[in-house]
N, C-alpha and C positions, 0 to 999 in steps of 0.2 A: 137531472146537469148536464149525464152524456149521453150520447145518442145512443140506440137499444135498436134489437129486431122482437119481431113479434114472436118467435120462438124464444129468446131468452125473458122476455115479461111474462108467459105464460108457465116457462119454466120455473121462475124466479118464485113463486109464490103458488097457496092455491087461489084458483077465481072464485071472487062474489060469482049471487047465481047471475049477475045484470051483467058482470062482464064476457061469466059465458058464455052467455045469452048473441052479445057484440061480438066474441070469437067466433058462436057456433055459424053465427050466418056468414060469416066474412069466408066461413068455410064451403057456405051453402054459393054462393060467388061465385067459389073458384079462387078465391086468395088463398093462400096457403103460406105465405109469410109474406113480409114491409120491414122496414128499413121506417125509425124515427129518430128525426132531429129537433130536440129542445129549443127552443132561443125565448133567453133572457134580456129585456134590457132595462131603460133605465124609467124608474118613477112604478116599478110594479109589475112592467108589460111584460106577458109574456105571452108564447105560443106555442105552434110544432109546426113541422113538415113532415108528412107520413107521406110513405109509398108501399104501394102493396104491387104482391110479383104472385103468379099461379104458378112459380116454377119453385119446386120444396125445397130444392136444393142449388138453392145462390149460393156463388161465391162471394160472403160476405166476410171476404176477406180481411186487413187494417187495410192496406191498400184501395181494395172499391171503397171499405167507407170510405176512407180518407175525399176519395171523387163523388160520393154519391153525398158527402156532408157538406163540400166545394158546391156539388148542383144545388144544395137545400139551400146554404145560404142566401147564392145567388136570385135563386128564382126569389127567397122571403125577400129581399132588398129590394128586387126589379118592381115586387105586388106593393111594397109597401111605399114603391115610389107612385105608383100610380094611383094608388090609392088617397093621395093627396094625403095622405098623415107625414106629420112632422112633430117629433118632441119640440119645439121651436113654440106650435101653433097649441099646444098644450092649455088646458084652463087653471090648470093646476099649478102652472107657472105664473097666471095671472091675476092669484092671489096676494095679497100685500102682507109686509112680514107680521104685520098687526094682528088680520085675517086669518095666517095660519098658526099664530100664535095661540089666540081666541079657539080654534078650532082645536088646538093641542090638548088644551083647558076642559073643552067639550069633552074631548074623547075622553080625559079624565075625572069626566063626570060628575065636573064642577057646572052650576048655577050662573047664569047672566050676573045676578048679586055677588059670588063668591069670587070669576072671573072679574068682576071689577075690583073689589077689595084686593085681589093679588097684583092685579097690573095696577094698581091704583087709577083707575077712568073709573063713573063713573057705567050703575047695572046698565041702562041706554044706550052708554055708548059702545058697551062690551055686546050686547044685545044684536045692535047694529054693526059692528063686523064680524059676527057666528052669520048674518042675515044675508048680508053685503055676498060672504062669503058661500053659502047655501045656495044662493042663485044663480054667482059665476059656475061652481059647479055641478046646478042643473038636478037639485039634490030636491026633493019635496022634504022629505024629512031634515033635521040633523043628526041623528042616529045616520042615515041615507050617507049622508056630507060626510061625517065621519068615517065609514066605508070605505066610502071612495078615494075619499085620504090616503085609507089602510092597505088598499089596496096597489095605489100607484106608492106605496113606499115614505109617502110625506112626514107621519105623524112619529 
């Protein structure tokens, strides 16, 4: 949740084999330290901004971290704008309340028949809402649609 340096990350715990391989590769490229700023947004959005340096003795005092954090957030905002991404264009927001309600029951393991009984609609109507939501989410399967909603924090 908070920014950290590569050194802090490597000293905080024992690295896995894969993490050690990444660290060793970074060192081979001459990168001895870096600064990472995690970014969390609505609907499960997550990314990070990483900066690398060849200087091992970087001055990462509170003041310099604040400047790097600000630069990272501004760079992220600009890239997000240039990419054409917008929370308002999110396909999940296009789901109707009934579609989202049905998908939440799918996530709970309910069948179309059970969803119909719970919501007092026919099983074919429940299936209609689930399939419509699945298509809006560009999911091939119902579990994939549920996973998409979960990742975006909508369940």
